[in-house]
PASEBA-1860 file (N, C-alpha, C; in nm, 3 decimals):
! residues 129
1> QVQLRESG> -0.052/-1.275/0.800/-0.115/-1.374/0.684/-0.173/-1.281/0.569 ~ -0.142/-1.302/0.459/-0.217/-1.247/0.367/-0.267/-1.338/0.246 ~ -0.410/-1.324/0.219/-0.471/-1.415/0.145/-0.479/-1.359/-0.004 ~ -0.402/-1.426/-0.081/-0.394/-1.367/-0.222/-0.487/-1.460/-0.312 ~ -0.547/-1.417/-0.418/-0.616/-1.476/-0.514/-0.602/-1.438/-0.649 ~ -0.555/-1.519/-0.758/-0.537/-1.453/-0.903/-0.685/-1.484/-0.977 ~ -0.689/-1.396/-1.086/-0.808/-1.413/-1.162/-0.767/-1.384/-1.300 ~ -0.840/-1.404/-1.418/-0.817/-1.355/-1.540/-0.753/-1.453/-1.632
9> GGLVRPGD> -0.699/-1.563/-1.584/-0.652/-1.671/-1.696/-0.729/-1.729/-1.762 ~ -0.694/-1.763/-1.915/-0.791/-1.846/-1.996/-0.700/-1.898/-2.113 ~ -0.804/-1.943/-2.198/-0.752/-1.993/-2.332/-0.744/-1.881/-2.433 ~ -0.625/-1.853/-2.505/-0.614/-1.741/-2.598/-0.539/-1.765/-2.706 ~ -0.533/-1.703/-2.826/-0.471/-1.723/-2.945/-0.343/-1.660/-2.966 ~ -0.227/-1.707/-2.994/-0.118/-1.621/-3.014/-0.138/-1.484/-3.067 ~ -0.062/-1.406/-2.993/-0.091/-1.245/-3.054/-0.211/-1.195/-2.964 ~ -0.309/-1.266/-2.875/-0.397/-1.200/-2.808/-0.349/-1.168/-2.672
17> SLRLSCSA> -0.449/-1.066/-2.589/-0.391/-1.026/-2.470/-0.480/-1.084/-2.372 ~ -0.413/-1.089/-2.241/-0.525/-1.113/-2.121/-0.435/-1.053/-2.004 ~ -0.541/-1.004/-1.940/-0.518/-0.902/-1.805/-0.526/-1.004/-1.676 ~ -0.443/-1.048/-1.585/-0.457/-1.092/-1.466/-0.464/-1.036/-1.378 ~ -0.503/-1.052/-1.268/-0.530/-0.966/-1.127/-0.530/-1.051/-1.026 ~ -0.424/-0.977/-0.941/-0.403/-1.041/-0.789/-0.469/-0.981/-0.691 ~ -0.563/-1.010/-0.621/-0.635/-0.958/-0.492/-0.585/-1.024/-0.379 ~ -0.617/-0.929/-0.249/-0.580/-0.946/-0.148/-0.686/-0.951/-0.056
25> SPTSSGRT> -0.743/-1.047/0.018/-0.838/-1.042/0.111/-0.798/-1.017/0.267 ~ -0.848/-0.903/0.313/-0.777/-0.869/0.428/-0.796/-0.982/0.543 ~ -0.708/-1.001/0.610/-0.739/-1.107/0.715/-0.759/-1.067/0.846 ~ -0.796/-1.153/0.957/-0.817/-1.102/1.069/-0.709/-0.994/1.119 ~ -0.600/-0.997/1.109/-0.476/-0.903/1.125/-0.488/-0.773/1.056 ~ -0.584/-0.784/0.951/-0.612/-0.636/0.885/-0.501/-0.628/0.769 ~ -0.428/-0.744/0.750/-0.303/-0.724/0.635/-0.352/-0.706/0.494 ~ -0.314/-0.638/0.415/-0.361/-0.645/0.271/-0.257/-0.658/0.174
33> LEGFAVGW> -0.217/-0.576/0.082/-0.102/-0.567/-0.004/-0.025/-0.465/0.068 ~ -0.082/-0.364/0.143/0.012/-0.250/0.168/0.145/-0.299/0.217 ~ 0.253/-0.216/0.191/0.372/-0.240/0.232/0.456/-0.318/0.166 ~ 0.365/-0.442/0.089/0.438/-0.570/0.016/0.475/-0.517/-0.124 ~ 0.576/-0.581/-0.159/0.599/-0.571/-0.313/0.530/-0.692/-0.366 ~ 0.486/-0.687/-0.480/0.414/-0.776/-0.561/0.466/-0.821/-0.668 ~ 0.473/-0.980/-0.677/0.539/-1.054/-0.798/0.443/-1.129/-0.862 ~ 0.486/-1.178/-0.988/0.421/-1.255/-1.061/0.502/-1.366/-1.121
41> FRQTPGSE> 0.481/-1.487/-1.088/0.555/-1.597/-1.136/0.458/-1.699/-1.221 ~ 0.528/-1.792/-1.305/0.483/-1.865/-1.389/0.538/-2.016/-1.375 ~ 0.475/-2.110/-1.410/0.538/-2.231/-1.372/0.453/-2.336/-1.484 ~ 0.540/-2.427/-1.536/0.489/-2.527/-1.630/0.501/-2.648/-1.568 ~ 0.450/-2.782/-1.598/0.484/-2.883/-1.532/0.591/-2.937/-1.545 ~ 0.692/-2.967/-1.461/0.819/-3.026/-1.440/0.931/-2.931/-1.456 ~ 0.872/-2.791/-1.449/0.974/-2.681/-1.461/0.960/-2.624/-1.330 ~ 1.087/-2.547/-1.308/1.110/-2.446/-1.161/1.005/-2.328/-1.204
49> REFVAVIS> 0.964/-2.282/-1.069/0.888/-2.167/-1.094/0.983/-2.028/-1.162 ~ 0.912/-1.985/-1.255/0.995/-1.873/-1.317/0.929/-1.735/-1.293 ~ 1.025/-1.647/-1.280/1.010/-1.509/-1.248/0.925/-1.420/-1.367 ~ 0.824/-1.345/-1.352/0.771/-1.270/-1.452/0.788/-1.147/-1.431 ~ 0.744/-1.096/-1.320/0.755/-0.920/-1.285/0.745/-0.902/-1.162 ~ 0.772/-0.791/-1.114/0.760/-0.743/-0.974/0.734/-0.588/-0.977 ~ 0.631/-0.545/-0.863/0.614/-0.426/-0.873/0.657/-0.374/-0.709 ~ 0.695/-0.269/-0.656/0.740/-0.233/-0.539/0.633/-0.199/-0.477
57> WPGTRTKY> 0.635/-0.155/-0.353/0.535/-0.090/-0.265/0.600/0.083/-0.287 ~ 0.516/0.161/-0.306/0.408/0.163/-0.365/0.350/0.149/-0.484 ~ 0.456/0.126/-0.559/0.446/0.094/-0.712/0.568/0.187/-0.805 ~ 0.658/0.226/-0.722/0.736/0.328/-0.806/0.850/0.232/-0.869 ~ 0.885/0.121/-0.836/0.970/0.035/-0.931/0.899/-0.077/-0.992 ~ 0.950/-0.128/-1.107/0.894/-0.235/-1.156/1.034/-0.299/-1.216 ~ 1.005/-0.432/-1.221/1.129/-0.529/-1.277/1.067/-0.657/-1.356 ~ 1.101/-0.677/-1.486/1.051/-0.787/-1.555/1.156/-0.881/-1.598
65> ANSVKGRF> 1.089/-0.987/-1.625/1.193/-1.098/-1.692/1.217/-1.050/-1.859 ~ 1.336/-1.086/-1.895/1.359/-1.062/-2.029/1.284/-1.100/-2.136 ~ 1.207/-1.227/-2.113/1.133/-1.289/-2.205/1.000/-1.228/-2.203 ~ 0.968/-1.152/-2.115/0.828/-1.081/-2.110/0.833/-0.909/-2.148 ~ 0.973/-0.868/-2.139/0.980/-0.714/-2.133/0.938/-0.653/-2.267 ~ 0.874/-0.573/-2.253/0.797/-0.524/-2.361/0.650/-0.554/-2.383 ~ 0.612/-0.654/-2.358/0.501/-0.719/-2.365/0.421/-0.723/-2.230 ~ 0.466/-0.732/-2.132/0.377/-0.754/-2.003/0.391/-0.635/-1.928
73> TISRDNLK> 0.294/-0.575/-1.852/0.308/-0.462/-1.765/0.247/-0.501/-1.653 ~ 0.322/-0.459/-1.549/0.255/-0.492/-1.401/0.222/-0.348/-1.345 ~ 0.100/-0.356/-1.239/0.061/-0.233/-1.202/-0.024/-0.294/-1.081 ~ -0.037/-0.192/-0.995/-0.133/-0.191/-0.865/-0.189/-0.101/-0.842 ~ -0.334/-0.131/-0.790/-0.420/-0.021/-0.735/-0.406/-0.020/-0.576 ~ -0.347/0.086/-0.525/-0.321/0.044/-0.358/-0.467/0.072/-0.294 ~ -0.565/0.148/-0.362/-0.701/0.146/-0.284/-0.784/0.015/-0.284 ~ -0.749/-0.034/-0.398/-0.835/-0.183/-0.405/-0.774/-0.285/-0.360
81> YTADLQMN> -0.632/-0.269/-0.319/-0.574/-0.413/-0.298/-0.558/-0.485/-0.406 ~ -0.499/-0.428/-0.535/-0.512/-0.510/-0.642/-0.358/-0.496/-0.697 ~ -0.320/-0.597/-0.781/-0.197/-0.604/-0.863/-0.237/-0.674/-0.978 ~ -0.223/-0.607/-1.100/-0.256/-0.665/-1.235/-0.125/-0.696/-1.326 ~ -0.143/-0.795/-1.382/-0.026/-0.813/-1.521/-0.101/-0.806/-1.632 ~ -0.069/-0.690/-1.726/-0.130/-0.705/-1.844/-0.038/-0.765/-1.954 ~ -0.101/-0.849/-2.008/-0.012/-0.932/-2.084/-0.073/-0.956/-2.242 ~ 0.016/-0.861/-2.336/-0.010/-0.852/-2.447/0.081/-0.942/-2.554
89> NLKSEDTA> 0.045/-0.944/-2.692/0.130/-1.041/-2.776/0.154/-1.162/-2.719 ~ 0.072/-1.212/-2.682/0.107/-1.346/-2.587/0.179/-1.455/-2.705 ~ 0.254/-1.537/-2.652/0.323/-1.634/-2.743/0.282/-1.781/-2.659 ~ 0.306/-1.875/-2.753/0.281/-2.006/-2.691/0.378/-2.055/-2.560 ~ 0.471/-1.996/-2.574/0.572/-2.042/-2.447/0.535/-1.951/-2.338 ~ 0.435/-1.860/-2.343/0.385/-1.793/-2.228/0.280/-1.868/-2.158 ~ 0.269/-2.005/-2.205/0.165/-2.098/-2.143/0.215/-2.145/-1.997 ~ 0.137/-2.139/-1.918/0.181/-2.169/-1.776/0.069/-2.140/-1.660
97> VYSCAVST> 0.091/-2.195/-1.551/0.004/-2.127/-1.446/0.110/-2.021/-1.354 ~ -0.004/-1.907/-1.378/0.076/-1.785/-1.321/0.013/-1.774/-1.167 ~ 0.126/-1.743/-1.088/0.096/-1.689/-0.966/0.124/-1.558/-0.914 ~ 0.056/-1.496/-0.799/0.114/-1.385/-0.788/0.155/-1.412/-0.607 ~ 0.239/-1.321/-0.579/0.321/-1.347/-0.444/0.332/-1.215/-0.394 ~ 0.357/-1.203/-0.248/0.409/-1.093/-0.180/0.536/-1.106/-0.098 ~ 0.603/-0.983/-0.107/0.714/-0.998/-0.049/0.732/-0.866/0.035 ~ 0.808/-0.891/0.167/0.839/-0.756/0.245/0.965/-0.671/0.173
105> LQSPPPVR> 1.045/-0.764/0.095/1.158/-0.708/0.039/1.114/-0.574/-0.064 ~ 1.193/-0.474/-0.076/1.143/-0.370/-0.187/1.270/-0.341/-0.260 ~ 1.404/-0.313/-0.204/1.502/-0.266/-0.272/1.633/-0.355/-0.226 ~ 1.698/-0.436/-0.353/1.636/-0.424/-0.492/1.535/-0.491/-0.497 ~ 1.429/-0.495/-0.590/1.296/-0.576/-0.587/1.351/-0.712/-0.580 ~ 1.271/-0.795/-0.523/1.259/-0.944/-0.506/1.224/-0.988/-0.624 ~ 1.302/-1.088/-0.677/1.278/-1.177/-0.798/1.290/-1.317/-0.779 ~ 1.346/-1.354/-0.653/1.368/-1.523/-0.640/1.234/-1.562/-0.571
113> PDEFNYWG> 1.177/-1.688/-0.594/1.050/-1.728/-0.490/1.087/-1.736/-0.338 ~ 1.181/-1.779/-0.332/1.228/-1.779/-0.179/1.206/-1.626/-0.111 ~ 1.233/-1.538/-0.177/1.201/-1.385/-0.134/1.073/-1.348/-0.118 ~ 0.974/-1.444/-0.153/0.825/-1.413/-0.141/0.786/-1.465/-0.019 ~ 0.679/-1.394/0.060/0.637/-1.450/0.170/0.488/-1.509/0.181 ~ 0.430/-1.489/0.079/0.246/-1.529/0.052/0.242/-1.558/-0.074 ~ 0.160/-1.668/-0.120/0.135/-1.699/-0.256/-0.003/-1.735/-0.267 ~ -0.027/-1.677/-0.386/-0.169/-1.734/-0.441/-0.182/-1.880/-0.517
121> QGTQVTVS> -0.301/-1.921/-0.511/-0.295/-2.051/-0.599/-0.268/-2.085/-0.700 ~ -0.282/-1.948/-0.807/-0.253/-1.965/-0.940/-0.340/-1.950/-1.019 ~ -0.323/-1.912/-1.160/-0.435/-1.918/-1.274/-0.382/-1.963/-1.387 ~ -0.452/-2.047/-1.458/-0.386/-2.118/-1.586/-0.398/-2.028/-1.718 ~ -0.292/-1.979/-1.783/-0.285/-1.929/-1.902/-0.243/-2.023/-2.008 ~ -0.323/-2.037/-2.114/-0.285/-2.120/-2.217/-0.295/-2.030/-2.361 ~ -0.185/-2.039/-2.425/-0.193/-1.985/-2.548/-0.169/-2.090/-2.672 ~ -0.267/-2.055/-2.732/-0.266/-2.222/-2.825/-0.331/-2.165/-2.981
129> S> -0.318/-2.196/-3.054/-0.378/-2.155/-3.205/-0.481/-2.275/-3.237
END
């Protein structure tokens, strides 16, 4: 089991930036983010969970949804067991609950929710003027 926690959400204006962070707490089995691909998803009420970005282990491959390509950047720090999502030029349509998740799949990078094994609780991002 891997325990994930997101942080960094909040209320911002269109065009602003936010940085989300996904951290993993070592469990009694000692598992962290090591060996896992880390993905970010988002969801709005009444909608399906939407893929945003994924980064492989140890971080050599990334993949983005077309809607965020060029604005969002996913990265990971393998010493701190964290994975961040830098979000620039935010738009109102980026408003959602953002969740991180980990997957044992690496190649090709997983993008479907059912390809991920563990999930965090999510953090709210609201983009509004």
